[in-house]
N, C-alpha and C positions, 0 to 999 in steps of 0.2 A: 616435491614442494619446489615453491619459486627457489630461484638462484639471486636474482637479483634482491640487494637489500631495502629499496626504499618503498615503504608504504604504498601499499594501492589503495588508491580514493574510493571511496562509498559513497553512492547516491540510492538509496533507500526511498522505496515506493509509499511507506505508510507509516506515519509516527502520529500519535494521538496525544501529544504536549498541551497543544492548543486547549482541547477539553480538559486534560486533568489538571492542567494550570490554572482554568477558570473555578475548578470543583475545589481545590486545596488551596487559592489564595486570589478568586475572583479578576484573575488577569491584572493581578498588582504587582509589577517585576521590584517592586523595592521590599516587598511583603516575602517576595520567593522570586530572589534573584539567580538565575541560574548561569551567573558567571561566577557563583561558588556552588560548592560540592553541594549537591540535595539528595541524600541518599534516598528520603522517600519515592523519589520518581526516578523513573529510568535513563532519563534524559537532563546533562547539563552541558556547559560548554567545558571544563575539563573533560570530560569522558566523550565527548563528543573528538574532541583534540587527538584523544587515547586510541580511541576506537577508528580514524580515519574516516569521519563521518564529514564528508567535504561538501557533500549536497543531502538536502531531504524535499522529498514531496510531502509537505507539512499536510494531515488531514486537518480539515476543518469543518468536521463531525459535527452533528446535533441529533441527537434522540429522535428515534419515530413517536415519541410522545409528545415530543411538540410539533402541532399541526399547523397548516396553513401557514400565514405571515408570521405566526410566530418563528416557524423556522427559517422563513425568509431573512429574518431580521437576525437572529439569532447566527446565521451562517456569516452573517456579513459581519456580526462582531469576533466572529472568529477570524475572519479574514484579515479586520483590523489588530488583531492580538499578533498576527504573523507580521501585520507591519510594523507594529513596535518593537518586536524583536531587533528587527534589522535599524532602525532609529536608534532604539537603545546601546546596542551592541556591535561595535564597529566591525567587528569580524564576519558578521551575516550581512548579507546584501539579498535585495528580491531580485528574483529571476522567471524568466518564463520560456527561453530559450534554449536550445542545447549550447548556444554562440554567447551566451549569460553564462549560463554556467561555465565554461572554459577561460572566459572574461574575468570570473572570479577567483578561479582556481590560478590564472595570472597573478592574480592580485595575493594569494595566500590566503581567500575569503573563502567560507562558508555560501553557498548557494541555496537561497531560501525559496524555493517554489510549492507553489498551493496545488491542493486535490481535495475536491470534494465528496466527501463519503455519504450518499443518499440521496436517489432522485426528488424522495420528499422535500427538501430545501428549495425545487422551486414553485412547489406549491401547483402546477400542473400549466406552469406558464412557460411558453416559448421567449418572451420577454426578460422574465426573470434570469433566464439562463444564459441569455445573453448579458445581462448585467454582471453576470459573475464572471463571465467572459473576460468581460471589458477589465474586471478586476483583476484578472491574471489567473483564473482558474485554470488548471491544466486538464484534470479529470474530473469527471464523475462518477463514480460507482454506482450504477441505477438505482439498485435498492439497499438498505441497509436489513436488518433481522424481517422488518415488514414489508409484505407487498404495498407498493403504489398502486394508483390506480389504472397505472397502465403496462406494470412490470411485475411478474411472481419472485419473489426472494425463495432462496435454498432453505431458508428456515419459518415459513409460512404456509398456511392451508393454498393448494391449489388453486386459484380461482380463475387467471387468465389464460391458462396453458402458454405461457411465455411473455412475449409481448402484444400489445394491441396494437393496431394502426395507430392510435397518438403513440405508441411507444417507438414505432418505430419513425415518426415523424422526430422527436425525440434525439432519436439517433443519426438523422439525418443532418439535424441542426447542428447539433455536437460537430459532427463530419463540419461543418460548413462553419464553423466558429472556430473550429484547432481547440476543442475541450475532447482529450482522449475518450474512449468507450472504456470504462472499467466495469470488469464480470466479475469482480469479487462480491460475495452476497447472494448472488444471483442465482434463480432454477436452474437446473441443466437445460431446459426448454427453452428460456430466457437467453442462456448463453449459444446456444445454438441460435435463435432467433436474430440476434443482434450482430454474431457471425455472419450470416445470410446478408443483413439492411446494411451492413457496414461498407463504404469502401476504403475506408484507411484501417490501419493498422490498432488492433484492440490492447489491452492490458489486463491483468490478474492484478490489483496491486498489493493483495495480500490474502493469496490463498495457496493448500498444499496439493498432493496429488493424491486422488480418490485411492487408487489402488492399492496405496502404501497407506493410509488412513481411511476407512469409510466412514466418513462425515457427509453431511451435505452442503459442506461449506468447501469442502474441495473440489478439484476438477476432475470429472471422469475422463478418462482416457480415450472416449470417441471425442470429446471437445478438444482436447490437447492434440489430438493428431491432427486437428483440421487450423492450430495455431501456424506453422511454419508456410504454408500458403496464404493465410492474412499478414504477415509479417509481425505479428505482435509477438508481447511478452508476457509470461508467468513469473512473477515476485514469489518466492514463498517464505511464508513465515516460520513465527515462532511460539506460537499459542500451543501450551499442551496439548487441548482437546481435540485441535487440529493435527497435530502432529504425531501422539501416541495412540496408537488403537485400542488398549485397555483404558486409557483417558477416555477416548470419544464415547467406547461402550458405557461408562459410568456416566457422563454426560446425559446420554441419550436415555437413559435409562433400561438399557440392556442388559445390565448388570450392576449388580451393588457390591460396590468396591469399597473398602474401607482397611486403613485410608487409602485414600485416593492415589493411582498409580503416579509416580514419578515422570516427566519428560525429563530427556535429556538431549546434549548436543548430538549424539549419533542416531536420533531419531530424526531429528533435523536434516542431516545430510542424507539420510534416506532419500528424503523427498527431493533434494537438487539432485542427486545420483539417478532417479527415477525420471523426473521431469529431464534430465540432460538427455537420457536413453532416448523417451519418448519424441521431443518437441527439438532437440538439437540446443547445442552451447547454443547457437545465437538468439534464443528466446528464452532464456532464464536472467532471472534476477531476483532481488532482495527484498523483499518487505515486510521487516519485520514485525509491524502493529507494537513496537513499544510505547508503553504509557496507555495504551490502550487496553491492557490485562492486566490484572493483578501478580499474577505469576509466570514465571520465565522459566524456561529449562535450563538444568544444571548445566553450567560451562555457556550460557546464551544469556547470564542477567539481565545486561544493560547493552548501551551503544558504545562501550567501551569493549564488547568482545566481537565485532565482525573481523579482527585479526586470528582469533581463535576459529572462527569457522571457517576464513579462507584459509587457514593452514592443516585445519582437516579435511577438506578439499583437495586442497594441494598433495595431502599424504595418500589420496586415492589416484593421484595421476592428473589430476588438473593444472595444468601446463601456466605457465605466469600469463599468457596472453586469455588462455580460458578464464582464469579470475578476474582481468579487468573486464572482459565481454561481461561476465556477472555482475560485477560491482557496481559498474557504471556503464560499459560500451553502448549495452544491447539497450538500455533505456535511452540514453541520449540519442538513439539511433530513432526509435521513436517517437521522441519529441522531436527530433527535426522534419520526421516523416509528414507529421500531424500539423505542424503549426502553421497559420497563416500570416 
């Protein structure tokens, strides 16, 4: 375990509070003030402080059912909400770069970054992509659960066989704009095509290891083996059906499990251990997906839980330097390598 007493700062790759807050309070921070405990959420400021959540790539996701310009507008509204958090709460400050994050930490503040979840948010327009980059979006997940017109999703029918030619243009423009290519949610073919197309490091903002849990949302080893050469990072999540094989089998209709199997912190730790073995400690991070799911594993209930995760890994031989790399160092390196 770690030997120093000071807490390890966490920069998490994926948290869906913006959409969840829209669902429960219409983005009204008077009606749902996260400065106060909000037990119906996974995320509020008291638990962020308790968990050492010192920076977050806040997901500005909108559902695939929002099509065309509706998706574009709703994504801008999500970005507005992240801005509203920073305006209302002095301890939160907007950030885009690794230097911004360090500056926020120097002031004892939380660094709020933006990640887009789903290529449908650009409605097939490179101009929209540029607009989102101008507003601070630091990554874009190429798909969500459904295919786009230019990329296959992990959880939809195979249509394109990976990326289309326009999909490769999107990747190239993302590299130019400093928007990191996020390969969570995409098919394995899309993962490979994007790794072929990009000239900069990629991320998986919230994905596990398919060798540990055979679900299409997780990353197969033949993709993981390419990440060190690319320089990217795989940020493991805590979603029960992506971390627990029995739960995955039930969710995919492979078995009829009643009651549903329970995921625990041990299932999540197994993913981190496998990722470390395959990609190396320099290429692993945390992207929990809090407030993007209804249920979380026992022991990792909310954003206050990061110290328990880090302690569990420490008990398995991860050094203080390893844990700092996992918790924030690796993703800060990718942000620095991809900024323009």
